[in-house]
C-alpha positions in Angstrom: 144.9 33.5 96.8 142.8 35.7 99.2 139.4 36.3 97.8 138.2 38.9 100.3 135.4 36.6 101.4 133.7 37.0 98.0 132.6 33.8 96.2 134.2 33.5 92.8 136.4 36.6 93.2 140.0 36.2 92.1 141.9 39.5 92.1 144.6 40.0 89.5 147.1 42.4 91.1 149.0 44.8 88.9 151.3 47.7 89.7 151.9 50.8 87.5 150.0 52.6 84.8 151.7 50.8 81.9 150.9 47.3 83.2 147.3 48.3 83.9 146.8 50.0 80.6 148.4 47.0 78.7 146.0 44.5 80.3 142.8 46.6 80.7 143.1 49.5 78.3 140.9 48.3 75.5 138.1 47.0 77.7 138.3 50.1 79.8 137.9 52.2 76.7 134.7 50.4 75.8 133.0 51.7 79.0 132.9 55.2 77.5 129.4 56.0 76.3 127.8 53.2 78.4 125.3 54.0 81.1 126.2 53.3 84.7 123.3 51.0 85.7 124.5 50.1 89.2 127.3 50.8 91.7 127.9 48.5 94.6 130.0 48.6 97.8 130.5 46.1 100.6 128.9 47.4 103.7 129.7 46.6 107.3 126.3 46.1 108.8 127.4 46.2 112.4 129.4 49.5 112.0 127.0 50.9 109.3 129.9 52.0 107.1 131.6 51.1 103.8 134.0 48.1 104.2 136.8 49.6 102.1 138.9 46.4 101.8 136.5 44.9 99.3 136.2 45.8 95.6 134.0 48.5 94.2 131.6 47.2 91.5 130.5 49.5 88.7 128.0 48.0 86.3 127.8 49.7 82.9 124.9 48.1 81.1 126.0 44.5 81.9 129.7 45.1 81.8 130.7 45.0 85.5 134.2 46.4 86.4 135.5 45.3 89.8 138.1 47.7 91.2 140.2 46.9 94.3 143.4 48.5 95.8 145.7 46.6 98.0 149.0 47.1 99.7 151.0 50.2 98.8 150.6 50.2 95.0 148.6 47.2 93.8 145.4 47.5 91.8 143.1 44.7 90.7 140.7 45.2 87.9 138.4 42.2 87.1 135.4 41.9 84.9 132.0 40.2 85.6 133.4 37.8 88.2 131.5 38.9 91.3 127.9 38.0 91.9 126.5 40.6 94.3 123.6 38.4 95.1 126.0 36.3 97.1 127.0 38.0 100.4 130.7 38.3 101.3 131.8 35.9 104.0 134.6 37.4 106.1 135.1 36.1 109.7 134.2 38.5 112.4 132.3 40.8 110.1 128.6 41.0 109.1 128.8 42.2 105.4 126.4 42.8 102.5 126.5 44.4 99.1 124.7 47.8 98.9 123.8 49.8 95.9 122.3 52.8 97.7 125.4 54.4 99.3 127.0 56.9 99.3 124.6 59.4 97.8 127.3 60.9 95.5 127.8 57.5 93.9 124.2 56.6 93.5 123.6 60.0 91.9 125.8 58.9 89.0 123.5 55.9 88.3 121.7 56.3 85.0 124.3 58.6 83.5 126.5 57.7 80.5 130.2 57.5 81.2 131.9 60.3 79.4 135.5 59.7 80.5 137.6 56.9 81.9 141.0 57.9 83.1 144.0 56.3 84.7 145.4 58.7 87.2 148.9 58.7 88.6 149.6 60.4 91.9 152.1 63.2 91.5 152.4 65.0 94.8 156.0 65.4 95.7 156.3 62.6 98.2 157.4 59.0 98.5 154.5 57.6 96.5 154.8 60.0 93.6 154.3 58.0 90.3 153.5 54.7 92.0 149.9 54.9 92.9 147.3 54.4 90.2 143.7 55.4 90.5 140.7 55.2 88.1 138.5 58.1 87.4 135.1 58.0 85.7 133.5 61.1 84.4 129.8 61.6 83.8 127.8 64.6 82.5 126.8 65.5 86.1 129.6 64.2 88.2 132.8 62.3 88.7 134.1 59.4 90.8 137.7 58.5 91.5 138.5 55.2 93.1 141.9 55.5 94.6 144.4 53.7 96.8 143.9 54.8 100.4 147.0 52.8 101.4 145.9 49.2 101.5 142.2 49.8 100.9 139.9 51.7 98.5 139.0 55.3 98.8 136.5 57.4 96.7 136.2 61.0 95.9 133.6 62.8 93.8 135.4 66.0 92.7 137.6 66.3 89.6 141.1 64.9 90.2 142.9 68.2 90.1 146.7 68.8 90.2 147.5 65.9 92.5 147.2 63.5 89.6 148.6 63.2 86.1 145.6 62.2 84.0 145.7 59.6 81.2 142.6 59.4 79.1 141.5 56.6 76.7 144.3 55.6 74.4 146.8 58.2 75.7 150.3 57.5 76.8 151.1 61.1 77.7 149.2 63.5 80.0 
């Protein structure tokens, strides 16, 4: 299994909202009310940019959720498996974990998570209903970690009409 050059990382790929909710719904629900204490991304030091192939780490007072999108519709959510003190080792790249980028993500640090949503893409195209994203709401902001077609993407505005939103414990929008 490919570990993305991250010692100890073993992604667990799932597809579809129902599979993700069945496996991670209860634990995901427990993030609500917890403070985001740290958010980490793998950074390409040579290009000075986010290395979007590796997982996004969000630490909620010691409960670290590791989110990674892969291929067309696969999402891996793991918990407390990645030690960001250990640098990723990917041939031909000079990578490191950073907790100070981008500004919109670091601005959420210290805030309590007010919402955790599973988001389903619903634009009328080939991927409608197949791509699952995770949205995290905070009193003064929002982050959505989405599938940017075989890598992670992030946006910091409310999900809007492009997504059907499923909150904690809901099966219908």
